[in-house]
C-alpha positions as CSV (number, residue, x, y, z in Angstrom):
1,M,38.0,110.6,-137.4
2,K,41.0,110.6,-135.8
3,F,39.5,107.6,-133.5
4,L,37.9,105.5,-136.1
5,A,41.4,105.7,-138.1
6,K,43.2,104.6,-135.2
7,W,40.4,101.7,-134.3
8,K,41.0,100.6,-137.8
9,R,44.8,100.4,-137.6
10,K,44.4,98.5,-134.6
11,I,42.4,96.1,-135.8
12,D,44.5,95.5,-138.7
13,K,47.2,94.7,-137.3
14,K,45.8,92.7,-135.1
15,Y,44.6,90.5,-137.7
16,R,47.6,90.1,-139.5
17,I,49.1,88.8,-136.4
18,I,46.9,85.7,-136.3
19,Y,47.2,85.3,-140.0
20,K,50.8,85.5,-139.6
21,R,50.5,82.5,-136.7
22,G,47.5,80.3,-138.7
23,P,44.8,78.3,-136.7
24,S,45.9,77.0,-133.4
25,T,45.9,73.2,-133.4
26,V,42.9,73.3,-131.4
27,A,41.1,74.7,-134.3
28,A,43.0,72.9,-137.2
29,V,41.8,69.8,-135.1
30,F,37.9,70.9,-134.7
31,L,38.1,72.0,-138.3
32,G,39.1,68.7,-139.5
33,V,36.6,66.7,-137.2
34,A,33.7,69.3,-138.9
35,V,35.1,68.5,-142.2
36,L,35.1,64.8,-142.0
37,A,31.5,64.5,-140.6
38,W,30.2,66.8,-143.2
39,G,31.8,64.3,-145.7
40,L,30.5,61.3,-144.1
41,F,26.7,62.8,-144.3
42,L,26.7,63.8,-147.6
43,V,28.2,60.1,-148.9
44,I,25.4,58.5,-146.7
45,T,22.9,61.0,-147.8
46,G,23.8,61.6,-151.6
47,F,24.0,57.5,-152.4
48,P,20.3,56.9,-153.0
49,V,20.5,60.6,-154.7
50,A,23.4,59.4,-157.0
51,A,21.6,56.0,-157.6
52,Y,18.5,58.3,-158.7
53,A,20.4,60.1,-160.9
54,Y,22.2,56.7,-162.7
55,Y,18.5,55.2,-162.8
56,T,16.8,58.3,-164.6
57,V,20.0,58.5,-166.8
58,R,19.8,54.9,-167.6
59,P,16.0,53.7,-167.1
60,A,16.8,50.3,-168.5
61,T,19.0,49.6,-165.2
62,S,16.3,47.9,-163.2
63,Q,15.2,45.8,-165.5
64,I,18.7,44.9,-166.5
65,L,19.5,43.7,-162.2
66,S,16.1,42.1,-162.3
67,Q,17.5,39.9,-165.3
68,A,20.6,39.5,-162.9
69,L,18.6,38.8,-159.9
70,A,16.3,35.8,-162.0
71,D,19.8,34.5,-163.3
72,T,21.3,34.1,-160.1
73,A,18.3,32.1,-159.2
74,L,18.5,30.1,-162.6
75,R,21.9,28.9,-161.9
76,S,21.2,28.1,-158.3
77,S,18.6,25.7,-159.8
78,E,21.2,24.3,-162.0
79,L,23.8,23.8,-159.4
80,R,21.6,22.3,-157.0
81,S,19.5,20.1,-159.4
82,G,22.9,18.3,-160.1
83,T,23.2,19.8,-164.0
84,A,26.1,22.2,-163.3
85,G,28.0,19.3,-161.9
86,H,27.0,19.6,-158.5
87,A,24.8,16.1,-156.9
88,A,21.2,17.4,-155.4
89,I,20.7,16.2,-151.8
90,D,17.4,16.3,-150.5
91,V,16.4,15.3,-146.9
92,P,13.2,15.6,-146.2
93,V,12.2,17.8,-142.7
94,S,9.3,17.7,-140.4
95,T,7.9,20.3,-139.9
96,D,5.2,20.9,-137.0
97,I,4.2,24.2,-136.6
98,G,0.7,24.8,-136.4
99,R,-1.3,27.3,-137.2
100,D,-2.2,30.3,-135.8
101,V,-5.4,31.8,-136.8
102,S,-4.7,35.4,-134.7
103,L,-1.8,35.3,-137.5
104,P,-2.9,37.2,-141.3
105,E,-3.5,35.1,-144.3
106,G,-1.1,35.1,-147.2
107,H,2.9,35.5,-146.9
108,Y,5.1,37.9,-145.3
109,V,8.3,38.4,-144.1
110,T,10.0,40.4,-141.4
111,I,13.2,41.4,-140.6
112,P,13.3,44.1,-137.7
113,S,17.2,45.0,-137.3
114,I,17.0,46.5,-141.2
115,G,13.0,47.5,-141.1
116,V,11.8,45.1,-143.9
117,D,8.0,44.3,-143.3
118,T,6.8,43.2,-146.8
119,V,4.9,40.8,-148.5
120,I,6.8,37.9,-150.2
121,W,5.5,37.6,-153.8
122,E,4.7,34.1,-156.1
123,A,5.9,34.7,-159.7
124,P,7.4,32.1,-162.4
125,Y,10.8,32.7,-163.8
126,S,8.6,33.8,-167.0
127,D,7.1,36.7,-165.0
128,Y,9.4,37.5,-162.4
129,E,9.9,41.2,-162.6
130,T,6.3,41.4,-162.2
131,A,7.1,40.0,-158.5
132,L,10.0,42.2,-158.0
133,K,8.6,45.4,-158.8
134,K,6.7,44.8,-155.8
135,G,9.4,43.7,-153.4
136,V,10.4,40.2,-152.4
137,W,10.4,37.2,-154.6
138,R,10.1,33.7,-153.3
139,V,12.1,31.9,-155.8
140,P,9.9,28.9,-157.6
141,D,12.2,25.6,-157.8
142,F,13.2,25.7,-154.0
143,A,11.0,25.4,-150.7
144,A,7.7,27.1,-149.7
145,P,8.0,27.5,-146.0
146,G,7.1,24.1,-144.1
147,D,6.5,21.9,-147.0
148,G,9.1,19.7,-146.0
149,S,10.9,19.2,-149.2
150,G,14.5,19.6,-147.8
151,K,15.3,22.7,-149.8
152,P,15.8,26.2,-148.7
153,V,13.6,28.5,-149.1
154,I,15.5,31.2,-151.4
155,L,13.5,34.9,-151.2
156,A,15.8,37.8,-153.6
157,A,14.7,41.5,-154.1
158,H,16.2,44.5,-155.3
159,R,18.1,47.1,-153.3
160,F,17.4,50.2,-155.1
161,G,14.7,49.2,-157.4
162,Y,12.7,51.8,-159.5
163,L,12.7,55.6,-159.7
164,D,9.0,55.4,-158.5
165,W,9.9,54.0,-155.5
166,S,10.1,56.2,-152.5
167,Q,13.1,55.9,-150.1
168,D,10.6,54.5,-147.2
169,F,9.0,52.0,-150.0
170,R,12.7,50.5,-150.7
171,V,13.9,50.3,-147.2
172,K,10.4,48.4,-145.8
173,N,9.6,46.4,-149.2
174,S,13.2,45.1,-150.5
175,F,16.3,44.5,-149.5
176,Y,18.1,47.8,-149.7
177,N,19.8,47.3,-146.2
178,L,20.4,43.5,-146.3
179,P,24.3,44.4,-145.9
180,N,23.9,45.6,-142.6
181,V,22.5,42.2,-141.2
182,K,24.7,40.6,-138.8
183,A,24.7,36.9,-137.6
184,G,22.4,36.5,-134.9
185,D,19.4,38.6,-135.9
186,K,15.8,37.0,-136.5
187,I,13.8,36.9,-140.0
188,R,9.8,36.1,-139.0
189,V,8.2,34.7,-141.9
190,I,4.4,34.1,-141.5
191,W,3.1,31.6,-144.3
192,D,-0.7,30.7,-144.5
193,Q,-0.9,31.2,-141.3
194,H,1.7,29.9,-139.9
195,Q,5.0,31.5,-138.5
196,Y,8.7,30.7,-139.1
197,V,11.3,32.1,-136.7
198,Y,14.6,32.0,-138.6
199,E,18.4,32.8,-137.4
200,V,21.0,34.7,-139.5
201,Q,24.5,32.5,-139.6
202,A,26.1,34.4,-142.2
203,L,26.1,37.5,-144.4
204,T,28.4,36.4,-147.3
205,E,29.0,38.5,-150.8
206,G,29.4,36.4,-154.0
207,T,28.3,35.4,-157.7
208,E,26.2,32.4,-156.7
209,I,24.9,30.5,-153.2
210,T,27.5,28.7,-151.3
211,D,25.7,26.9,-148.8
212,Y,22.1,24.8,-149.5
213,S,22.4,23.5,-145.7
214,A,20.7,26.8,-144.7
215,D,16.7,26.6,-144.5
216,L,16.7,30.1,-145.3
217,I,18.6,31.9,-147.9
218,L,18.1,35.9,-148.7
219,Y,20.1,37.8,-152.2
220,T,20.2,40.8,-153.7
221,C,22.6,42.9,-155.7
222,K,25.4,44.6,-154.3
223,F,25.8,47.5,-156.5
224,L,23.9,49.1,-159.4
225,V,25.6,46.9,-161.9
226,S,27.9,44.3,-160.4
227,P,27.6,40.4,-160.8
228,V,28.4,40.4,-156.9
229,R,26.1,39.8,-154.9
230,Y,24.9,39.6,-150.7
231,F,23.7,36.3,-149.6
232,V,22.2,35.9,-145.9
233,Y,21.8,32.5,-144.8
234,A,19.7,31.8,-141.9
235,K,18.7,28.6,-140.0
236,L,15.1,27.6,-138.7
237,L,14.3,28.1,-135.2
238,N,10.7,27.3,-134.7
């Protein structure tokens, strides 16, 4: 018993010295790095959870965002047609890309750098949400790939989507990762067995399209509730 009491006093004395001195500089640095790493991990992994919680509390959010995407499309159409003080300039473009029967029929868009590989859905303004619920919507009143109209092809999609979307579906079929696109990234569009490859020129933020000279424009909402959009402008390579 005397031995145990002596050992206990020795241990207590040792830890009193450690507590008095405080942690070493190295230990403090490692602790700070660990806390920072965990904080970043929680922010990155917690964002989808936070979005899901917000959607649960406010289930109309998806419909509100769909309306916002459609309003941006309508506003773009008005600006380009000249009804909002901007003159429309359509320059016919010759597209002689041949049909490749090895390609699938239908309409598809692939952005390898952010994992998008999905169908492009067609729908009029009166039924835009049907397309947005499935993924990527081609905005009417603008070009289809290869039509030679001189207008840009415009594709819109949600970032966060709907409660029944899985995260894998969201990444593959919407523009969840569109803010990660960089200049030089390639975008492939297959349209009725014709392949069009575009190169990203710029990623911008704003409330409306600013560069109608681009061959392809993608856009999505920046936040759950905000007038700010992400816009990607790309040029046709072949």
